[in-house]
C-alpha positions, 0 to 999 in steps of 0.5 A, a space after each residue: 499575455 498581459 493582464 491575465 487574471 488568476 480566477 483561482 485566487 479570487 474569493 468564492 461565493 461561500 468562504 468555507 475551508 476545504 480539507 482537500 482539493 486537487 487532481 485524481 487518476 493522473 497516470 505517470 511512470 516512476 522508477 525506483 532503484 534500490 541500494 542493491 542495484 535492483 530497479 523497478 518501473 511502475 505505471 501508477 495512478 496519482 492523486 494529489 490534494 492540498 487544503 484550500 483556504 476559505 478565501 481562495 476560490 480554487 486550487 491551481 491544478 496545473 501546478 499540482 500536475 507540474 510538480 508531479 511531472 517535474 519530480 517524477 521525470 527527473 527521477 527516471 534516471 535517479 536512485 530514489 525511493 517513493 518516500 523521497 519522491 513524494 517529499 520532493 514533490 511536496 517541497 516543489 509544490 510548496 514553492 508553487 502553491 500555498 498550503 498547510 496540509 497535502 496528500 499524495 496517493 500512488 496506486 500501482 502493481 508490483 511484479 515479483 519473480 518467485 519460484 514454486 515451492 517444490 519444482 522451483 518453476 519460475 512464476 511472476 506474482 503481481 501485488 497491488 500497492 497503495 502508497 500514501 504520503 501526508 504533509 502535515 500542518 507541522 511541516 512533517 511528512 508521514 507515509 503509509 505503504 500498503 501491500 496486498 497478497 493472496 493466500 488461502 485458509 483452512 477452517 480449523 473448526 470444521 477440521 475439528 468437527 470432522 476429526 481432522 479428515 476434511 474441512 472447507 478451504 477458501 482464498 483470502 486476501 491480506 493487506 499489510 500497511 506500514 506507517 512511518 517517516 522517510 527512511 523507516 519503511 521496509 521494501 515491498 519485496 520484504 513485506 510480501 513474504 510477511 503477508 503470505 507466511 501468515 496464511 494457512 498457505 500462500 498461493 501461486 499462479 503456476 503450480 505443478 502436481 508436486 507444488 499443488 500437493 505441497 500447498 494442500 498439505 500446508 493448508 491442512 497442517 496450518 488451519 487458520 481462521 481469518 482472525 488468526 491470519 490477521 493476528 499472524 500478520 501483525 505478529 510477523 510484521 512486528 518481529 520482522 521490522 524494527 524502527 519507529 513504525 506502526 502496522 495495520 492488517 486487514 484480511 478478507 476471506 472469500 468463504 467457500 461455504 457461505 454467500 458472504 465474506 469474513 473480515 478481520 482488522 487489527 493494528 500494532 501501534 509503536 508511535 501514536 503521533 504517526 497516526 495523526 494524518 
């Protein structure tokens, strides 16, 4: 068709810079194959945004979708990391649409096959993942990989008051976020035990009697506040993972004796530059 007009390229009524304009909740399939040959497939929700200059009326939304689809579809048969996928998407998008900053956010669930601690029964545990990639004004890319895992806590204060005989316990959820550049982030399957080992005890979808006894014994031998778990998480991550990366931890304890939750948050920063995104 001739004489088509790109309305998006016209001037808006109010020339104001927008920090973000794009698409949200696009569902697609991604495949990741590790160097060890393990492959993972995820149905993911994708958000893609770019900054929009004051003189442009709108973003070319179809070009954002095209970039995601082209890179992700081609990666189904390739050995890719999420960092590499997102960097390639930024590069392709840069060819299709002008921008100086952009963001890609992926949300999906990661299924991991484990065994129960005593009877070694197989169990499938599912972990929410959020992966954010930021294209910065200096043309560098920074990634933030966040993994959530459930565990539980036993209150050390109540245990002390009760002379070690009883305490209140509750389920808690911990989140570990690792910030770094492509090639520096750990795998999700390596982040999971760092979180779970920071609780009084991990939790399992499948538990036989012997496994349940192990979990309860573990809890009472390792009583932790929510704050303790948060610090444990940061220390464990700092010991486990080397490189030019930062760590953020957040823990929410679903208190069993209160009508409210308890939260704690902390971070270990190795490189301040990675935080400017």
